[in-house]
gemmi code that builds the backbone of each chain (N, CA, C; Angstrom):
import gemmi

chains = {
    "A": [
        ("UNK", (0.840, -1.184, 0.000), (0.000, 0.000, 0.000), (0.882, 1.243, 0.000)),
        ("UNK", (0.458, 2.255, -0.742), (1.263, 3.450, -0.891), (1.371, 4.199, 0.427)),
        ("UNK", (2.556, 4.761, 0.665), (2.780, 5.573, 1.858), (2.277, 6.982, 1.582)),
        ("UNK", (1.745, 7.616, 2.598), (1.267, 8.989, 2.460), (2.041, 9.913, 3.382)),
        ("UNK", (2.189, 11.159, 2.966), (2.849, 12.183, 3.768), (1.958, 13.399, 3.828)),
        ("UNK", (1.700, 13.878, 5.034), (0.869, 15.061, 5.203), (1.435, 15.893, 6.346)),
        ("UNK", (1.094, 17.188, 6.395), (1.642, 18.028, 7.471), (1.183, 17.523, 8.837)),
        ("UNK", (2.060, 17.697, 9.806), (1.740, 17.224, 11.155), (0.608, 18.042, 11.758)),
        ("UNK", (0.617, 19.350, 11.509), (-0.408, 20.203, 12.105), (-0.689, 21.416, 11.237)),
        ("UNK", (-1.880, 21.981, 11.433), (-2.276, 23.215, 10.756), (-3.175, 24.012, 11.684)),
        ("UNK", (-3.095, 25.315, 11.580), (-3.967, 26.203, 12.347), (-4.836, 27.001, 11.393)),
        ("UNK", (-6.040, 27.313, 11.822), (-6.928, 28.149, 11.024), (-7.859, 28.907, 11.952)),
        ("UNK", (-8.633, 29.807, 11.364), (-9.631, 30.548, 12.115), (-11.013, 30.208, 11.573)),
        ("UNK", (-11.982, 30.385, 12.427), (-13.362, 30.116, 12.019), (-13.715, 30.886, 10.757)),
        ("UNK", (-14.446, 30.242, 9.862), (-14.910, 30.888, 8.646), (-13.954, 30.797, 7.478)),
        ("UNK", (-12.713, 30.370, 7.736), (-11.744, 30.258, 6.653), (-11.878, 28.914, 5.954)),
        ("UNK", (-11.361, 28.862, 4.734), (-11.249, 27.604, 4.011), (-9.907, 26.969, 4.372)),
        ("UNK", (-9.922, 25.682, 4.629), (-8.698, 24.969, 4.984), (-8.406, 23.929, 3.915)),
        ("UNK", (-7.177, 23.917, 3.464), (-6.733, 22.927, 2.484), (-5.600, 22.103, 3.075)),
        ("UNK", (-5.785, 20.814, 3.148), (-4.764, 19.906, 3.663), (-4.282, 19.053, 2.503)),
        ("UNK", (-2.993, 19.116, 2.231), (-2.419, 18.383, 1.103), (-1.729, 17.114, 1.574)),
        ("UNK", (-1.887, 16.080, 0.806), (-1.295, 14.781, 1.106), (-0.477, 14.322, -0.104)),
        ("UNK", (0.731, 13.848, 0.148), (1.572, 13.317, -0.924), (1.506, 11.795, -0.906)),
        ("UNK", (1.366, 11.217, -2.086), (1.367, 9.749, -2.222), (2.021, 9.421, -3.546)),
        ("UNK", (3.350, 9.563, -3.568), (4.106, 9.427, -4.817), (4.021, 8.039, -5.428)),
        ("UNK", (3.821, 7.027, -4.602), (3.820, 5.643, -5.106), (2.418, 5.072, -5.244)),
        ("UNK", (1.453, 5.929, -5.461), (0.075, 5.452, -5.576), (-0.053, 4.516, -6.776)),
        ("UNK", (-0.774, 3.428, -6.580), (-0.953, 2.440, -7.644), (-2.172, 2.786, -8.499)),
        ("UNK", (-2.194, 2.197, -9.685), (-3.261, 2.505, -10.640), (-4.644, 2.254, -10.057)),
        ("UNK", (-4.759, 1.200, -9.261), (-6.071, 0.841, -8.716), (-6.404, 1.513, -7.385)),
        ("UNK", (-5.483, 2.308, -6.862), (-5.691, 2.920, -5.550), (-6.659, 4.093, -5.611)),
        ("UNK", (-7.491, 4.191, -4.581), (-8.318, 5.355, -4.340), (-7.717, 6.152, -3.193)),
        ("UNK", (-8.124, 7.403, -3.061), (-7.657, 8.275, -1.991), (-8.840, 8.560, -1.075)),
        ("UNK", (-8.624, 8.301, 0.201), (-9.708, 8.412, 1.176), (-9.245, 9.275, 2.340)),
        ("UNK", (-10.145, 10.067, 2.855), (-9.852, 10.900, 4.028), (-10.810, 10.558, 5.163)),
        ("UNK", (-10.221, 10.463, 6.364), (-10.983, 10.245, 7.582), (-10.704, 11.392, 8.548)),
        ("UNK", (-11.678, 11.638, 9.421), (-11.573, 12.653, 10.469), (-11.694, 11.953, 11.811)),
        ("UNK", (-10.907, 12.379, 12.779), (-11.004, 11.772, 14.105), (-10.965, 12.829, 15.192)),
        ("UNK", (-11.984, 12.798, 16.063), (-12.027, 13.646, 17.248), (-11.443, 12.873, 18.424)),
        ("UNK", (-10.964, 13.564, 19.449), (-10.424, 12.874, 20.630), (-11.433, 11.909, 21.229)),
        ("UNK", (-10.950, 10.747, 21.593), (-11.761, 9.707, 22.244), (-12.902, 9.201, 21.363)),
        ("UNK", (-12.768, 9.350, 20.066), (-13.746, 8.791, 19.136), (-13.017, 8.029, 18.038)),
        ("UNK", (-13.743, 7.147, 17.359), (-13.165, 6.464, 16.221), (-13.136, 7.367, 14.999)),
        ("UNK", (-12.300, 7.036, 14.012), (-12.253, 7.820, 12.773), (-13.596, 7.783, 12.053)),
        ("UNK", (-13.867, 8.875, 11.333), (-15.115, 8.984, 10.578), (-14.787, 9.283, 9.127)),
        ("UNK", (-15.373, 8.506, 8.220), (-15.150, 8.695, 6.787), (-15.634, 10.072, 6.352)),
        ("UNK", (-14.781, 10.780, 5.581), (-15.175, 12.083, 5.054), (-15.481, 11.994, 3.569)),
        ("UNK", (-14.507, 11.504, 2.788), (-14.636, 11.582, 1.340), (-13.644, 10.634, 0.689)),
        ("UNK", (-13.992, 10.186, -0.513), (-13.087, 9.342, -1.290), (-13.129, 9.763, -2.744)),
        ("UNK", (-11.961, 9.648, -3.411), (-11.921, 9.978, -4.826), (-10.852, 9.193, -5.549)),
        ("UNK", (-10.942, 9.190, -6.890), (-9.930, 8.523, -7.705), (-9.151, 9.536, -8.540)),
        ("UNK", (-9.860, 10.455, -9.153), (-9.183, 11.500, -9.925), (-10.077, 12.737, -9.995)),
        ("UNK", (-9.505, 13.817, -10.444), (-10.131, 15.132, -10.613), (-10.703, 15.626, -9.288)),
        ("UNK", (-11.995, 15.895, -9.255), (-12.576, 16.523, -8.067), (-13.819, 15.777, -7.612)),
        ("UNK", (-13.919, 15.637, -6.302), (-15.103, 15.037, -5.702), (-15.598, 16.003, -4.634)),
        ("UNK", (-16.883, 16.188, -4.557), (-17.455, 17.085, -3.556), (-18.646, 16.423, -2.894)),
        ("UNK", (-18.725, 16.558, -1.578), (-19.931, 16.137, -0.867), (-20.348, 17.260, 0.071)),
        ("UNK", (-21.264, 16.979, 0.963), (-21.815, 18.033, 1.810), (-20.815, 18.527, 2.842)),
        ("UNK", (-19.729, 17.797, 3.019), (-18.769, 18.128, 4.068), (-17.489, 18.748, 3.512)),
        ("UNK", (-16.999, 18.218, 2.388), (-15.673, 18.602, 1.914), (-15.559, 18.408, 0.408)),
        ("UNK", (-14.448, 18.874, -0.117), (-14.078, 18.615, -1.503), (-12.713, 17.973, -1.527)),
        ("UNK", (-12.493, 17.153, -2.526), (-11.214, 16.467, -2.690), (-10.714, 16.751, -4.099)),
        ("UNK", (-9.522, 17.329, -4.173), (-8.922, 17.676, -5.457), (-7.744, 16.740, -5.719)),
        ("UNK", (-7.750, 16.129, -6.886), (-6.704, 15.179, -7.245), (-6.166, 15.568, -8.615)),
        ("UNK", (-4.866, 15.922, -8.708), (-4.307, 16.298, -10.012), (-4.172, 15.084, -10.914)),
        ("UNK", (-3.859, 15.357, -12.167), (-3.826, 14.296, -13.169), (-2.817, 13.200, -12.831)),
        ("UNK", (-1.667, 13.550, -12.231), (-0.670, 12.515, -11.933), (-0.994, 11.734, -10.671)),
        ("UNK", (-1.969, 12.182, -9.915), (-2.473, 11.496, -8.706), (-1.411, 11.299, -7.635)),
        ("UNK", (-0.316, 11.997, -7.714), (0.737, 11.814, -6.706), (0.496, 12.640, -5.457)),
        ("UNK", (-0.538, 13.433, -5.482), (-0.927, 14.189, -4.294), (-2.433, 14.395, -4.341)),
        ("UNK", (-2.971, 14.863, -3.234), (-4.398, 15.206, -3.192), (-4.586, 16.290, -2.137)),
        ("UNK", (-5.654, 17.041, -2.255), (-5.926, 18.120, -1.310), (-7.352, 18.018, -0.813)),
        ("UNK", (-7.478, 17.917, 0.492), (-8.787, 17.954, 1.144), (-9.107, 19.406, 1.436)),
        ("UNK", (-10.262, 19.864, 0.982), (-10.668, 21.240, 1.209), (-11.897, 21.289, 2.098)),
        ("UNK", (-11.771, 21.997, 3.211), (-12.887, 22.170, 4.144), (-13.345, 23.623, 4.064)),
        ("UNK", (-14.551, 23.867, 3.561), (-14.999, 25.253, 3.403), (-15.481, 25.840, 4.722)),
        ("UNK", (-15.106, 27.062, 4.994), (-15.653, 27.803, 6.150), (-15.643, 26.951, 7.421)),
        ("UNK", (-14.466, 26.643, 7.900), (-14.355, 25.776, 9.075), (-14.935, 26.447, 10.317)),
        ("UNK", (-15.360, 25.608, 11.242), (-15.839, 26.072, 12.543), (-14.995, 25.400, 13.622)),
        ("UNK", (-15.220, 25.803, 14.860), (-14.456, 25.231, 15.973), (-14.606, 23.717, 16.020)),
        ("UNK", (-15.761, 23.233, 15.630), (-16.033, 21.793, 15.688), (-15.272, 20.999, 14.632)),
        ("UNK", (-14.584, 21.658, 13.740), (-13.749, 20.971, 12.757), (-12.355, 20.682, 13.303)),
        ("UNK", (-12.064, 21.141, 14.503), (-10.793, 20.822, 15.147), (-10.717, 19.315, 15.360)),
        ("UNK", (-9.740, 18.683, 14.729), (-9.665, 17.223, 14.724), (-8.363, 16.810, 14.038)),
        ("UNK", (-8.140, 15.511, 13.980), (-7.036, 14.955, 13.196), (-7.610, 14.413, 11.897)),
        ("UNK", (-6.948, 14.730, 10.794), (-7.414, 14.314, 9.468), (-6.374, 13.366, 8.864)),
        ("UNK", (-6.855, 12.209, 8.446), (-5.975, 11.183, 7.892), (-6.229, 11.019, 6.397)),
        ("UNK", (-5.148, 10.939, 5.653), (-5.186, 10.634, 4.225), (-4.735, 9.194, 4.046)),
        ("UNK", (-5.495, 8.408, 3.317), (-5.141, 7.014, 3.075), (-5.268, 6.711, 1.590)),
        ("UNK", (-4.472, 5.782, 1.108), (-4.648, 5.293, -0.258), (-4.799, 3.783, -0.213)),
        ("UNK", (-5.598, 3.263, -1.113), (-5.840, 1.835, -1.167), (-6.998, 1.535, -2.095)),
        ("UNK", (-7.515, 0.314, -1.980), (-8.605, -0.098, -2.844), (-9.850, 0.717, -2.601)),
        ("UNK", (-10.794, 0.641, -3.503), (-12.039, 1.384, -3.380), (-12.677, 1.149, -2.022)),
        ("UNK", (-12.920, 2.211, -1.298), (-13.464, 2.145, 0.045), (-12.637, 1.266, 0.961)),
        ("UNK", (-11.398, 1.028, 0.524), (-10.478, 0.282, 1.381), (-11.169, -0.902, 2.049)),
        ("UNK", (-11.725, -1.781, 1.239), (-12.454, -2.901, 1.810), (-11.531, -3.851, 2.527)),
        ("UNK", (-10.264, -3.707, 2.268), (-9.271, -4.445, 3.033), (-8.837, -3.565, 4.206)),
        ("UNK", (-7.750, -3.904, 4.846), (-7.320, -3.122, 6.005), (-6.967, -1.698, 5.576)),
        ("UNK", (-7.159, -0.775, 6.509), (-6.775, 0.613, 6.292), (-5.403, 0.836, 6.895)),
        ("UNK", (-4.543, 1.570, 6.181), (-3.217, 1.910, 6.683), (-3.206, 3.407, 6.971)),
        ("UNK", (-3.209, 3.752, 8.245), (-3.209, 5.151, 8.655), (-1.784, 5.643, 8.883)),
        ("UNK", (-1.540, 6.915, 8.545), (-0.316, 7.581, 8.956), (-0.567, 8.275, 10.277)),
        ("UNK", (0.191, 9.312, 10.554), (0.013, 10.040, 11.807), (-0.995, 11.179, 11.667)),
        ("UNK", (-1.411, 11.484, 10.444), (-2.469, 12.461, 10.245), (-2.027, 13.903, 10.404)),
        ("UNK", (-2.965, 14.813, 10.127), (-2.767, 16.256, 10.291), (-3.697, 16.746, 11.381)),
        ("UNK", (-3.109, 17.346, 12.388), (-3.917, 17.882, 13.494), (-4.316, 19.307, 13.142)),
        ("UNK", (-5.604, 19.511, 12.886), (-6.132, 20.839, 12.546), (-6.697, 21.487, 13.798)),
        ("UNK", (-6.214, 22.681, 14.083), (-6.734, 23.461, 15.208), (-7.427, 24.687, 14.634)),
        ("UNK", (-8.699, 24.856, 14.947), (-9.458, 26.023, 14.497), (-9.660, 26.956, 15.679)),
        ("UNK", (-9.282, 28.214, 15.476), (-9.399, 29.218, 16.533), (-10.578, 30.154, 16.248)),
        ("UNK", (-11.148, 30.713, 17.326), (-12.285, 31.635, 17.143), (-11.831, 32.961, 16.551)),
    ],
    "B": [
        ("UNK", (-29.973, 2.415, 11.979), (-28.513, 2.306, 12.046), (-28.022, 2.891, 13.359)),
        ("UNK", (-27.656, 1.996, 14.299), (-27.238, 2.484, 15.606), (-25.737, 2.648, 15.682)),
        ("UNK", (-25.015, 2.359, 14.646), (-23.579, 2.524, 14.653), (-22.872, 1.319, 15.254)),
        ("UNK", (-21.554, 1.359, 15.208), (-20.733, 0.306, 15.787), (-20.623, 0.549, 17.288)),
        ("UNK", (-20.908, -0.458, 18.070), (-20.900, -0.328, 19.521), (-19.767, -1.145, 20.119)),
        ("UNK", (-19.020, -0.548, 21.041), (-17.935, -1.257, 21.699), (-18.111, -1.208, 23.211)),
        ("UNK", (-17.764, -2.327, 23.845), (-17.933, -2.435, 25.280), (-16.787, -3.223, 25.903)),
        ("UNK", (-16.199, -2.763, 27.021), (-16.499, -1.503, 27.686), (-15.836, -0.328, 26.983)),
        ("UNK", (-16.120, 0.886, 27.391), (-15.436, 2.047, 26.834), (-14.059, 2.226, 27.464)),
        ("UNK", (-13.967, 1.853, 28.714), (-12.687, 1.947, 29.408), (-12.463, 0.664, 30.201)),
        ("UNK", (-11.213, 0.239, 30.252), (-10.861, -0.939, 31.041), (-9.505, -0.679, 31.685)),
        ("UNK", (-9.466, -0.817, 33.004), (-8.223, -0.694, 33.748), (-7.947, -2.044, 34.378)),
        ("UNK", (-6.758, -2.549, 34.197), (-6.438, -3.855, 34.734), (-4.968, -3.917, 35.132)),
        ("UNK", (-4.640, -4.910, 35.925), (-3.259, -5.086, 36.347), (-2.507, -5.927, 35.320)),
        ("UNK", (-1.242, -5.667, 35.228), (-0.384, -6.439, 34.330), (-0.510, -7.932, 34.640)),
        ("UNK", (-0.640, -8.704, 33.575), (-0.755, -10.146, 33.757), (-2.186, -10.668, 33.715)),
        ("UNK", (-3.148, -9.787, 33.834), (-4.547, -10.208, 33.781), (-5.009, -10.365, 32.338)),
        ("UNK", (-6.087, -11.111, 32.174), (-6.708, -11.265, 30.856), (-7.855, -10.259, 30.717)),
        ("UNK", (-8.040, -9.746, 29.518), (-9.151, -8.832, 29.257), (-9.843, -9.244, 27.962)),
        ("UNK", (-11.124, -8.946, 27.899), (-11.907, -9.239, 26.690), (-12.758, -8.029, 26.348)),
        ("UNK", (-12.717, -7.664, 25.073), (-13.520, -6.548, 24.579), (-14.551, -7.096, 23.593)),
        ("UNK", (-15.672, -6.370, 23.514), (-16.733, -6.781, 22.601), (-17.023, -5.685, 21.591)),
        ("UNK", (-17.339, -6.097, 20.391), (-17.731, -5.161, 19.337), (-19.016, -5.658, 18.693)),
        ("UNK", (-20.001, -4.804, 18.623), (-21.240, -5.089, 17.893), (-21.251, -4.226, 16.640)),
        ("UNK", (-21.131, -4.842, 15.483), (-21.072, -4.058, 14.241), (-22.447, -3.544, 13.857)),
        ("UNK", (-22.485, -2.715, 12.842), (-23.750, -2.297, 12.262), (-24.394, -3.552, 11.664)),
        ("UNK", (-25.670, -3.709, 11.924), (-26.336, -4.947, 11.497), (-26.218, -5.105, 9.981)),
        ("UNK", (-26.018, -6.329, 9.582), (-25.880, -6.725, 8.180), (-24.524, -6.377, 7.576)),
        ("UNK", (-23.633, -5.734, 8.334), (-22.274, -5.532, 7.841), (-21.532, -6.855, 7.944)),
        ("UNK", (-21.033, -7.338, 6.800), (-20.400, -8.646, 6.829), (-18.903, -8.571, 7.164)),
        ("UNK", (-18.323, -7.382, 7.091), (-16.902, -7.253, 7.412), (-16.730, -6.555, 8.749)),
        ("UNK", (-15.786, -7.058, 9.533), (-15.516, -6.478, 10.853), (-14.010, -6.423, 11.043)),
        ("UNK", (-13.528, -5.285, 11.529), (-12.094, -5.033, 11.651), (-11.749, -4.625, 13.083)),
        ("UNK", (-10.553, -4.993, 13.509), (-10.005, -4.503, 14.767), (-8.727, -3.722, 14.477)),
        ("UNK", (-8.600, -2.576, 15.178), (-7.414, -1.744, 15.081), (-6.969, -1.378, 16.495)),
        ("UNK", (-5.715, -0.984, 16.602), (-5.188, -0.492, 17.868), (-4.578, 0.879, 17.620)),
        ("UNK", (-4.826, 1.802, 18.564), (-4.300, 3.146, 18.413), (-3.645, 3.610, 19.700)),
        ("UNK", (-2.380, 4.036, 19.598), (-1.684, 4.618, 20.738), (-1.627, 6.128, 20.571)),
        ("UNK", (-1.340, 6.805, 21.653), (-1.412, 8.266, 21.690), (-0.536, 8.904, 20.620)),
        ("UNK", (-1.135, 9.784, 19.828), (-0.389, 10.519, 18.817), (-0.156, 9.777, 17.520)),
        ("UNK", (-0.648, 8.552, 17.446), (-0.464, 7.746, 16.241), (-1.806, 7.450, 15.591)),
        ("UNK", (-1.771, 7.111, 14.311), (-2.982, 6.656, 13.657), (-3.298, 5.228, 14.039)),
        ("UNK", (-4.512, 4.785, 13.817), (-4.863, 3.394, 14.119), (-4.013, 2.410, 13.317)),
        ("UNK", (-3.698, 1.275, 13.952), (-2.945, 0.209, 13.289), (-3.835, -1.022, 13.168)),
        ("UNK", (-3.841, -1.596, 11.982), (-4.674, -2.766, 11.718), (-4.210, -3.967, 12.536)),
        ("UNK", (-5.183, -4.698, 13.095), (-4.882, -5.933, 13.823), (-5.385, -7.164, 13.067)),
        ("UNK", (-6.682, -7.149, 12.737), (-7.268, -8.316, 12.095), (-8.618, -7.952, 11.492)),
        ("UNK", (-9.105, -8.809, 10.568), (-10.453, -8.577, 10.089), (-11.152, -9.873, 9.717)),
        ("UNK", (-12.475, -9.801, 9.785), (-13.356, -10.934, 9.506), (-14.280, -10.592, 8.351)),
        ("UNK", (-14.552, -11.603, 7.558), (-15.675, -11.535, 6.636), (-16.645, -12.603, 7.100)),
        ("UNK", (-17.792, -12.165, 7.536), (-18.737, -13.044, 8.240), (-17.994, -13.658, 9.438)),
        ("UNK", (-17.970, -14.975, 9.569), (-17.316, -15.552, 10.739), (-15.859, -15.931, 10.475)),
        ("UNK", (-15.424, -15.779, 9.230), (-14.065, -16.173, 8.868), (-13.063, -15.054, 9.120)),
        ("UNK", (-11.995, -15.399, 9.849), (-10.926, -14.432, 10.091), (-9.975, -14.495, 8.901)),
        ("UNK", (-9.932, -13.441, 8.092), (-9.222, -13.484, 6.822), (-7.791, -12.987, 6.890)),
        ("UNK", (-7.487, -12.104, 7.822), (-6.126, -11.592, 7.893), (-5.793, -11.201, 9.320)),
        ("UNK", (-4.554, -11.457, 9.692), (-4.043, -11.085, 11.006), (-2.728, -10.355, 10.841)),
        ("UNK", (-2.601, -9.233, 11.513), (-1.362, -8.469, 11.475), (-0.299, -9.145, 12.333)),
        ("UNK", (0.956, -8.829, 12.020), (2.042, -9.331, 12.874), (1.986, -8.706, 14.256)),
        ("UNK", (1.224, -7.614, 14.389), (1.045, -6.997, 15.707), (0.250, -7.894, 16.633)),
        ("UNK", (-0.512, -8.804, 16.050), (-1.382, -9.667, 16.834), (-0.565, -10.861, 17.329)),
        ("UNK", (0.043, -10.691, 18.526), (0.870, -11.760, 19.060), (-0.001, -12.925, 19.513)),
        ("UNK", (0.670, -13.978, 19.988), (-0.047, -15.171, 20.447), (-0.941, -14.880, 21.641)),
        ("UNK", (-0.708, -13.768, 22.320), (-1.546, -13.438, 23.476), (-2.893, -12.839, 23.061)),
        ("UNK", (-2.998, -12.502, 21.807), (-4.230, -11.885, 21.294), (-5.040, -12.931, 20.523)),
        ("UNK", (-6.345, -12.919, 20.737), (-7.211, -13.774, 19.933), (-8.519, -13.042, 19.684)),
        ("UNK", (-9.000, -13.176, 18.469), (-10.262, -12.549, 18.095), (-11.186, -13.601, 17.532)),
        ("UNK", (-12.456, -13.424, 17.828), (-13.469, -14.340, 17.319), (-14.672, -13.557, 16.833)),
        ("UNK", (-15.400, -14.189, 15.951), (-16.656, -13.606, 15.483), (-17.638, -14.748, 15.212)),
        ("UNK", (-18.133, -15.338, 16.305), (-19.056, -16.466, 16.152), (-20.332, -16.031, 15.450)),
        ("UNK", (-20.790, -16.829, 14.536), (-22.039, -16.577, 13.814), (-21.988, -15.315, 12.968)),
        ("UNK", (-20.843, -14.754, 12.799), (-20.718, -13.596, 11.917), (-21.413, -12.350, 12.389)),
        ("UNK", (-21.666, -12.249, 13.709), (-22.330, -11.038, 14.212), (-21.341, -10.248, 15.045)),
        ("UNK", (-21.482, -10.279, 16.385), (-20.550, -9.538, 17.226), (-19.187, -10.196, 17.214)),
        ("UNK", (-18.192, -9.471, 17.695), (-16.831, -10.003, 17.774), (-16.248, -9.717, 19.150)),
        ("UNK", (-15.338, -10.570, 19.574), (-14.596, -10.334, 20.808), (-13.104, -10.352, 20.517)),
        ("UNK", (-12.392, -9.518, 21.245), (-10.935, -9.479, 21.183), (-10.426, -9.734, 22.592)),
        ("UNK", (-9.661, -10.791, 22.768), (-9.131, -11.141, 24.077), (-7.625, -10.941, 24.091)),
        ("UNK", (-7.144, -10.371, 25.156), (-5.710, -10.244, 25.385), (-5.382, -11.015, 26.656)),
        ("UNK", (-4.508, -11.986, 26.545), (-4.101, -12.765, 27.705), (-2.782, -12.228, 28.267)),
        ("UNK", (-2.632, -12.362, 29.570), (-1.374, -11.964, 30.244), (-0.951, -10.566, 29.787)),
        ("UNK", (-1.804, -9.600, 30.044), (-1.564, -8.244, 29.548), (-0.211, -7.701, 29.993)),
        ("UNK", (0.353, -6.866, 29.133), (1.634, -6.209, 29.380), (1.434, -4.701, 29.276)),
        ("UNK", (2.395, -3.959, 29.820), (2.305, -2.492, 29.786), (2.108, -1.989, 28.359)),
        ("UNK", (2.780, -2.592, 27.419), (2.714, -2.158, 26.027), (1.371, -2.383, 25.364)),
        ("UNK", (0.482, -3.088, 26.055), (-0.849, -3.307, 25.488), (-1.766, -2.108, 25.731)),
        ("UNK", (-1.338, -1.184, 26.543), (-2.146, 0.011, 26.810), (-2.359, 0.776, 25.515)),
        ("UNK", (-3.612, 0.961, 25.153), (-3.946, 1.598, 23.878), (-5.460, 1.722, 23.790)),
        ("UNK", (-5.891, 2.357, 22.690), (-7.306, 2.364, 22.346), (-7.527, 1.249, 21.322)),
        ("UNK", (-8.481, 0.395, 21.566), (-8.795, -0.691, 20.638), (-10.084, -0.325, 19.909)),
        ("UNK", (-9.962, -0.195, 18.598), (-11.073, 0.268, 17.765), (-11.619, -0.869, 16.922)),
        ("UNK", (-12.902, -0.885, 16.768), (-13.584, -1.840, 15.913), (-14.272, -1.072, 14.793)),
        ("UNK", (-14.289, -1.657, 13.607), (-14.987, -1.048, 12.478), (-15.745, -2.130, 11.728)),
        ("UNK", (-16.784, -1.729, 11.021), (-17.507, -2.685, 10.194), (-17.855, -2.050, 8.865)),
        ("UNK", (-18.127, -2.889, 7.892), (-18.482, -2.368, 6.580), (-19.185, -3.449, 5.754)),
        ("UNK", (-19.826, -2.983, 4.716), (-20.280, -3.850, 3.644), (-19.245, -3.745, 2.537)),
        ("UNK", (-19.215, -4.700, 1.669), (-18.288, -4.632, 0.547), (-18.530, -3.348, -0.242)),
        ("UNK", (-17.461, -2.719, -0.663), (-17.484, -1.514, -1.489), (-18.115, -0.327, -0.788)),
        ("UNK", (-18.098, -0.314, 0.532), (-18.569, 0.837, 1.314), (-17.505, 1.193, 2.357)),
        ("UNK", (-17.493, 2.459, 2.809), (-16.475, 2.858, 3.793), (-16.618, 2.086, 5.107)),
        ("UNK", (-15.516, 1.971, 5.825), (-15.550, 1.375, 7.147), (-16.118, 2.382, 8.150)),
        ("UNK", (-17.000, 1.879, 9.014), (-17.588, 2.689, 10.082), (-16.973, 2.239, 11.401)),
        ("UNK", (-16.424, 3.194, 12.139), (-15.720, 2.876, 13.373), (-16.594, 3.103, 14.600)),
        ("UNK", (-16.349, 2.265, 15.628), (-16.872, 2.544, 16.946), (-15.968, 3.536, 17.659)),
        ("UNK", (-16.324, 3.888, 18.890), (-15.533, 4.859, 19.638), (-14.461, 4.209, 20.509)),
        ("UNK", (-14.312, 2.915, 20.388), (-13.166, 2.248, 20.976), (-13.303, 1.853, 22.430)),
        ("UNK", (-12.387, 0.992, 22.844), (-12.195, 0.628, 24.250), (-10.796, 1.076, 24.625)),
        ("UNK", (-10.733, 1.921, 25.635), (-9.420, 2.382, 26.082), (-8.914, 1.455, 27.186)),
        ("UNK", (-7.794, 0.806, 26.952), (-7.209, -0.138, 27.900), (-6.019, 0.499, 28.602)),
        ("UNK", (-6.051, 0.450, 29.928), (-4.934, 0.953, 30.724), (-4.405, -0.182, 31.582)),
        ("UNK", (-3.113, -0.428, 31.501), (-2.474, -1.500, 32.265), (-1.701, -0.868, 33.409)),
        ("UNK", (-2.043, -1.287, 34.624), (-1.353, -0.723, 35.801), (-0.065, -1.482, 36.088)),
    ],
}
model = gemmi.Model(1)
for chain_id, residues in chains.items():
    chain = gemmi.Chain(chain_id)
    for i, (resn, *xyz) in enumerate(residues, 1):
        res = gemmi.Residue()
        res.name, res.seqid = resn, gemmi.SeqId(i, " ")
        for name, pos in zip(("N", "CA", "C"), xyz):
            atom = gemmi.Atom()
            atom.name, atom.element = name, gemmi.Element(name[0])
            atom.pos, atom.b_iso = gemmi.Position(*pos), 0.0
            res.add_atom(atom)
        chain.add_residue(res)
    model.add_chain(chain)
structure = gemmi.Structure()
structure.add_model(model)
structure.setup_entities()
């Protein structure tokens, strides 16, 4: 499974757009890119998954360039409740096999 | 959909004791996964089941660890002769094929 690299931490203010970039230089042809969110003392929660170009849902957008060696999770107009750890993973569609987590990006949103 | 349920939420035990955790997946989810998470790290895969069959086990799952999923419904994870290094959050997830994994809120194990 491809290794991912993402910033250890990011800070933002309420109402701003936050973009978290993940590098996955060794992504395989069949790999999808998936993002999870985790709050303290809770399990990870699925946010979004994509294969190429752009995917958008009610929570976030995922931008994937043509070479697929990186991806960017975009959170529009963050609030304090978006303070969490965000994990980027690559693997099969919906990672029906085991998920391989990195250390994630700790996002802190300030008022 | 009541979500993935894990019991207990917290467990404190002395080194050398045996502990057992339970996971109730979302009903009709045929896949069930166990992960372990230590402070500041992402979850690490331990094992997973498809229905009652245990299909993969991580090298992290030493001989002191055993997981079962009788009848393909709930699952238990047992740790025998606990050690200090077993202190962690144990997470369970379930899914249907081609759908995202849904996680429970874990069992936090503390070894005294």
